[in-house]
Structures are given as structure tokens and as C-alpha cells.
C-alpha positions as CSV (number, residue, x, y, z in Angstrom):
1,M,260.1,20.0,-18.4
2,K,257.2,22.3,-18.3
3,L,255.3,23.4,-21.4
4,A,256.4,27.0,-21.1
5,E,260.0,25.9,-21.0
6,I,259.5,23.8,-24.1
7,K,257.9,26.7,-26.0
8,A,260.8,29.0,-25.0
9,L,263.3,26.8,-26.8
10,T,264.3,27.4,-30.4
11,T,263.4,24.8,-33.1
12,P,267.0,23.4,-33.4
13,E,267.4,23.2,-29.6
14,L,264.1,21.5,-29.4
15,Q,265.1,18.9,-32.1
16,E,268.3,18.2,-30.2
17,R,266.4,17.9,-27.0
18,V,264.0,15.4,-28.5
19,V,266.8,13.2,-29.7
20,A,268.5,13.3,-26.3
21,E,265.2,12.6,-24.4
22,E,264.4,9.6,-26.7
23,A,267.9,8.2,-26.0
24,A,267.3,8.6,-22.3
25,Y,263.9,7.0,-22.6
26,D,265.2,4.0,-24.5
27,K,268.0,3.5,-21.9
28,K,265.6,3.8,-19.0
29,R,263.2,1.3,-20.6
30,I,265.9,-1.2,-21.2
31,D,267.3,-0.8,-17.7
32,H,263.8,-1.3,-16.3
33,A,263.4,-4.5,-18.3
34,V,266.6,-5.9,-16.7
35,T,266.0,-4.6,-13.2
36,P,262.8,-2.9,-12.0
37,A,263.3,0.8,-11.7
38,D,262.9,2.6,-8.4
39,N,260.5,5.1,-10.0
40,P,258.6,3.6,-12.9
41,A,256.6,6.8,-13.2
42,A,259.7,8.5,-14.5
43,I,259.4,6.4,-17.7
44,R,255.9,7.7,-18.3
45,Q,257.0,11.2,-17.6
46,L,259.8,11.0,-20.2
47,R,257.4,9.6,-22.8
48,R,255.0,12.5,-22.1
49,S,257.7,15.2,-22.3
50,I,258.9,13.7,-25.7
51,A,255.3,13.8,-27.0
52,Q,254.9,17.4,-25.9
53,M,258.1,18.4,-27.6
54,K,257.1,16.6,-30.8
55,T,253.7,18.4,-30.7
56,I,255.4,21.8,-30.4
57,L,257.7,21.0,-33.3
58,R,254.8,19.9,-35.4
59,E,252.8,23.1,-34.6
60,R,255.8,25.2,-35.6
61,E,256.1,23.2,-38.8
62,L,252.5,23.8,-39.7
63,N,252.6,27.5,-38.8
64,N,255.7,28.0,-41.1
65,N,253.9,26.6,-44.2
């Protein structure tokens, strides 16, 4: 997910997306531990997108106060 797409989401949508992405990340990480993934770079990409979403949420939180 690109940064512009993340910024276009509303705060509640973004919070839901973070929860969903974290669940997908956990599942991928566990699956990778059992059987090596075809594309291990996808795990890193998920982690980065979660971090970007959390950063945007934190920026919005700080701007609202």
C-alpha cells in the first residue's frame, strides 16, 4: 500500500487496516517458520506497511491535540 493511499484513509479505517495487517503479518511469520515462504520479502513489506500506518495514526493523534 502506497503512502498516498494510507493518508487517504480515514482514522477508523486506518485502525481497522492496522489490525488486519498485523494479523496477516503474524500468520505469514508463523507459516514461514513452519515452511519457508516463496517470497520472504513479503514479510518485510507487511512490516513496513504496518509501521507506515502506525506512523500516520500517531501524526493524526498529535495534530488533534
